[in-house]
N, C-alpha and C positions, 0 to 999 in steps of 0.2 A: 538468446544462448552466447558462453562461453564457447570460447575456444576449443577449452579444455575440457569439458562439459560434451561437445562435438563429437571429440573424439571419443569419448568414453563412452557416446549411445553408439555409435561409429560400432567400435568393437565388440559392445557386449553383443550388437546384431550380429556379426559375424563370426561371434561365439555360439548362437542360436539362443541366449536366453532368454527369457519368457519375458512376456509385457508386464508386465506389473516390476521386474526387474529394471526395464528399461525407464518406467516413470521415474520409478526411486530415483535414480542417477540423475534424471531428469532435474528431480523436486530441487539436487543441491544446489542450483542455481537458480533460486530462490532468494527475491533480496529481503536482508533481514530486518524484521519490522519491531521496530523500537518504540519507546514509551516517547512521546514528544510532550515538552512543558504548553503553557499555558501560554507562554510570548511566542513558541514555534508554530501555533494553531493561531494565532493570529495573525503570523508571518506570512501564513497561504494566502489569507487571506484579502488582508493588505495590498501584497503583490498582485493577487487577480482584479483589482480594483473593485472588490463586491461588497455589499452589503452582508448583514449577516442572514438577514433573511435569506437570500439565494444561494451563498454557500450550504446553508442547512437544508436547500432543497438539491444541490447537486451532492450530499450527502446522505440524503433519504432522512434526516431526523426533523424533529422540531425544534424549532426556535432557539426556547427555553434551553433543551439537551445542548445544544451549541455554544451558547451563550454562558453557557456551568462548566464547558469546555474550557472555553477562550477568558474565562473569570479564575477557572483553577479551583473552581468548585468538586468538580468530579473529574474524573480521569478514564477515556474513552478507552476502549480494548478491543477486541477483535474484530469483526470484518471492518468495523469503524476506523479501529485505528492504521489498517490496514490499509484501509483508502485514503488516511491522512497522509500516512507515509507515502502513498505516491502521490499526492497529491505538492507534499513537501517538498522532495524530489524530485520532480518531472514539471511541477506546475498542475494547477487544479484544471485545465481545460483537458490536461489525461483523463481526467474519469467521465468527457461525454461522449 
């Protein structure tokens, strides 16, 4: 959590704001999820030195789904895209 968000949460607590408001403030610190190109998706795998089958298991998707992402035939979205963003920014081991 960033220093600014921590300060905002502490201030909100001091003001007696409700739990929902505190969660909304904390959510402001979530990293942005961006669309990844097929090349960026491939980089995640190659930098981790794993096969397509292994990374598909990490992401809990079928091998064919992962292969389609890496070829650019299908674009990941939702939770899958969030996991890929985490792996791209912090490494595949983040998902373990």
